[in-house]
Structure formats: C-alpha cells, structure tokens
N, C-alpha and C positions, 0 to 999 in steps of 0.2 A: 689364422694368418696374423699373430703374434708380430708386432711389430717394434723395434727399438726406438726406432724415429719415430712412428705415426705415419710416414709421407707414402701417398700413393705412386706407384710407377707405373706410365703403361707405356711397353715397348715393339714398336714393329720388327718384323724380322726377328723373331727373338727363337726361332730353332734352330739356327744355326751361327757361326762365325760371331761377329762383334756384337750383334744382339743376345745371342746365346751368353757368351762370355760375360755380358754386361747382369744382364738378368740375375744368371747365377751367383754372379758376385754379389751382388746389390742386396739379393733375397738373402746370402749368410749375413749382410750388414745389419740385415733387421726390419728391411725396406719392406713395404706390401707391393709384391710385383706380379702385374699382371701381362704376358707372354704375349704377344698374336703371328701367326704365320699365315702363310695362303692355304698350306695343306691343316692347321690347325695342329693337335696332337693331346697326348697325358698330359696331366698335372704330373710337375715335380715335387715331390716332396722327398727331404733328405734332413738331417740332425739339424743342419744350422739354418735351413730355413724352407721355404716353401715358395712356388711359382703356379701361378691359373693360366694356364694356356688355353687358347682358343681361337678359332678360324678369325683370319682377319686378309681381307684384299684390301690391301691400299687403293687398286682399282677399282673397287666397287663401293659406290656409296652407304647403300643400303649392308651390306658387310660389316661398312664400319662404324656405321650409326647401329649396328646392334651391337660390336665390339663395345664401344663408349657406352653404352647404355645398361650393358653387363657390369661393366665396373662402376657406374654412378649409383645403380642398384645398389649394390652391397656396400659402396665404399661414401657416396654422397659426393665422392669429388676426385679431378684427379691432380697432383700437383706437380709433376713430372710426367713429360711426353721425349721419349727417344725415339727419333725414326731413323732406324736401322735399316728396313727393308731397302733393297735396291737389285738390280741385274746387271750384267754388264753381255754387250752386243760388239762383236769387232768383225770387223772390215772397213775397205776405203769408203770414203763417202761416195764416191761413185758406185757402189760397189754395194751402198745399204740402201733398202728399198724404203718408201716413206712411210709404209705400216711397219718396217722394223724399227725406224727412226722413232717414230710415234710410240710403241712400244717402249723403248728405254727411257723417253721423255715421259710415258703414261706411268710409271713405275717410280722414279728415281726424280721427279719433280711434281709431276701433279699429283703422286701417292702422299707426298708431304704437305702439297696444299689443301687436298682433301682430311687431312687427318686435321690438321689446322682449322677447317672450317666447321668440324664436327666437338673439338677440346675446346678453343680457344675462348667461345663463349661463357662455357662455364669456369674457364680459367679469372675470364674480364669481371663477371659478375662477384666471384669472389677476392677478386683484388690479387691476388695471389698465383705464381706459376712460373714454371720454367720449361722451355724448350729446345733441347738438342737436336740438333740436324746433324749427320752424319756425312758429310762431303767427302773430298779427294784432295790429294796433291792434284791428281785430273782436273780438277775446276778451278785451278791456278794455271798448268802447265797443259796444253792440249797434247793428248799421247795420240801419236800416229798412228793409225787403224783401229783407235777407239775414241774417233774424234766425236761421236753421238754420245759416246759415255762421259768425255769431260764436257761438253755442252751441257748436260743434264746437273753435273755438279759444279758447272759454271752459274747456272741460274739459281742454283742453292746460296753462292755466295751472294746473289744480289735478295732473294728473300729476305734471309736472315739478316740483312743489313737492314731493310724497310722493316722488317718487323719489329724489332728493337725499337725504331723511334716509335711505331705507331702503337706500342704496348707499354711502355714507356713509363704512362700516367697511371696505368690500372696496375703496377707492381708485378707486369709478365715479362721475367727475364728472357732471352734465347742467345745463343751460341751457335758456335759452328765448329766440330772437330774435324780437321782434316789427314786421315790418315794416307801414308804412303804403302806401298809395296807391306803388305799383310800375310801371315801366313794362314789360310784358312780353306775353307771350300768353297769360296768364291770361285777360286782359279780353275777348278774340276767343273764348273756351272755354267762359265761362260759359254755363250751363245756364238755359233759361229753365223752370220748373215747367209742365205741362201746361196747368194753369186761369189763369195766370200769362199766357199767351199770348192772352189775352182778358179781362185784369182787372178785377173790379167797381171796383176802387180808382182806374180812370182814369189820368188825367196825372199824378197825384200820382205814382203807381208809376213811369210811364213818366218823369216828371223824374227822380224820386231815381236810377234807374239810371242816365240818361244823365248825370247829373252825377258818379256814382263814376264813370264809366266813362270821362269825362273828365279826374277828377283821377288817375284811372290813365295816362292813354296821355301825359299832358303829367307824370307823375312823373318822378323819379330811375331810373336804370336799377337792372337786378338787382346791376348792379357796388357799389352801395352798402349792400347787405342783403349779400354776398361780405365786405368789410372789415368788419361788426361780426362775422359768424359767425369771421373768421380771426381776431380777435381771442379769440373763446373757447377756438377750436382753440390757441392759442401762449398761454393764462395757465394757469398751476398751479393757480389758483382762480378759475374764471369767476363771475360773479354769477348770482343766481336766474334773473334776466331780463334784457335790454337790449333799449330800445325804438330803432326806427330811425330819425333824423330829428330836426332841432331843436322843429319845429313837434309832433310828434308826443310828445314829453317833454314840453314843455309842456301837450296835453293831459291828458297824465299827471299830472302836478304837480297843475293845477285838480282834476282830480278828485279827489285826497286833501284838499284843502282847500273845494271848495265843495258844499253840500247838495247833494243827488241830485234834488230839483226844479227847484234852478236852474241843475245839469250837464245835465237833460233838456230843458230850458229853450234851452240852449246847442246843443245836438246837432242840435236840430229848425229853428235857423239854417242849421246847415249844407248840408241841403238843400231842395231847391225845394219849395213847395207850391204845391198848386192844389185844386179845388175836389174833396172825394171823391166821388165814383161818376161821374165825368167820364169819357168815352171819347175 
C-alpha cells in the first residue's frame, strides 16, 4: 500500500455508492485506504492503488473495534475517518414502527457515534485528524415519507457542530458533506416499512417515493460527492458543512431567507400529491 501522501483513511460503507467511489478515488491518489462494509469483501487491487476491505458493521461495537484495531496494528494511526455507511427506510411517520425507526437511527446516527467512540481517542492522542460525516440535504429539509431518514441526518448536523468545537484544541477537524439526489445503488436498496407496503396514505405515498427515486436515478453520480469530500480532505480548515450541487445550495439559501410556512409550501410543490387514503 505505497502512499503518495502517507495519510491513512478509514471509510465506512465502502462497498457501494459514495463510500466506494471515494475509496477508489483516494486510493488512486495515493492514500492508504481501508474500506469497511457490513458484508466485508475482497481487497481491491488496481494499477493506480489498493483498498484493504474488511467487515465493519457500524451497529456492532465489537465489529468496529476489530476494524479499527486492524488499521492501527498495520499503520499505527488513522488520519481520516469518512462515515459513509447509511440506510434508507420509507414510510409515513404513522406507519414506521419504533423498531424500524430505531434501525434507521442505529445505522445513520448511532453508527457514526460508535465510529467516533473508537477512532477519536487515537486522533486526540495524535493531535491530528479529520472526520468527514456524510449527511444529506434531507438533514436540512425533512422529506415526506422519509421523515426518520431526515431525522437521522438532522442529528448529524448537530453532532458535527458539537464535535468541531470539542476537538478543536486537539487539532482534530470535522466537516459535514450534504449530498442531494445522487445516482447510486442506495435507491434500489431502500427499505419499505412493513405497514407502508399497504399504506393508508395511498397514491400520495407512492407518488412521493416515485418522484424521489426518479430524481435519484437521474441525478449526478457519486463522483460529484467525492469531489466535495476531497475539498474537505485537502483543506487545512474545512467548513462546518458543504452542500453538494448548485440547486441544493440555492434551497439552503432560501431556507435562511424564507419564513417557515412559505418554505413548507415550497417543499410541498416538489413532491406529487394525490387524494389521501387512495390506494
């Protein structure tokens, strides 16, 4: 694993989507890349670089500690942590069960917390490090019928803000990258809540999810998100957050300007509506 920069990177969710794209790009740039995923996988060896893959379940403390120990035993440090693992569960607030909501939060938010528990002590001791959390535009605007997903990403907003302040004395930086609709396998892997399979919200639910999946499938590829991640990686002072895509940056700007009720009305125009209760 020869490195142009000598920096050691640990990426969760590295077997697909944004995590995989970023792992491959960074490996080609000469970073020492370690990629974790729930199912694990074979190492990726290509002309421009190498990715060491291993099993890493962000919902399991033992799995996380084993992965972190693997990196530390070889490299002695972790310079960059990129938290890209995530899942999506769709359904109305009424129809997503507590257990299903917990599964969403357990991966998207508590998974990041567990990774930080394992990695931050080493970064703090080294007085050096960078944490890149992958949030979502859905963490700025709550997405109908994806409210628990949005909640998990909203939580990352607060987590990243607090983390930056706490770790600043130790020269450990943190930043949040907020992608919008991105063309990845995340779309086909989205999980429907059990009750949502026969939703009482009828065609409104189906139309909203269909619109979102259309926007994802026709959106830009994960390389656009990787490019923003790399700006943070290469910056000596990355911003608190960075939104991916000009249209989403405009939405964020509008949120600062518009009253909440007007913003809500604007968001309802984005998703198709039908008569409630129709199936």
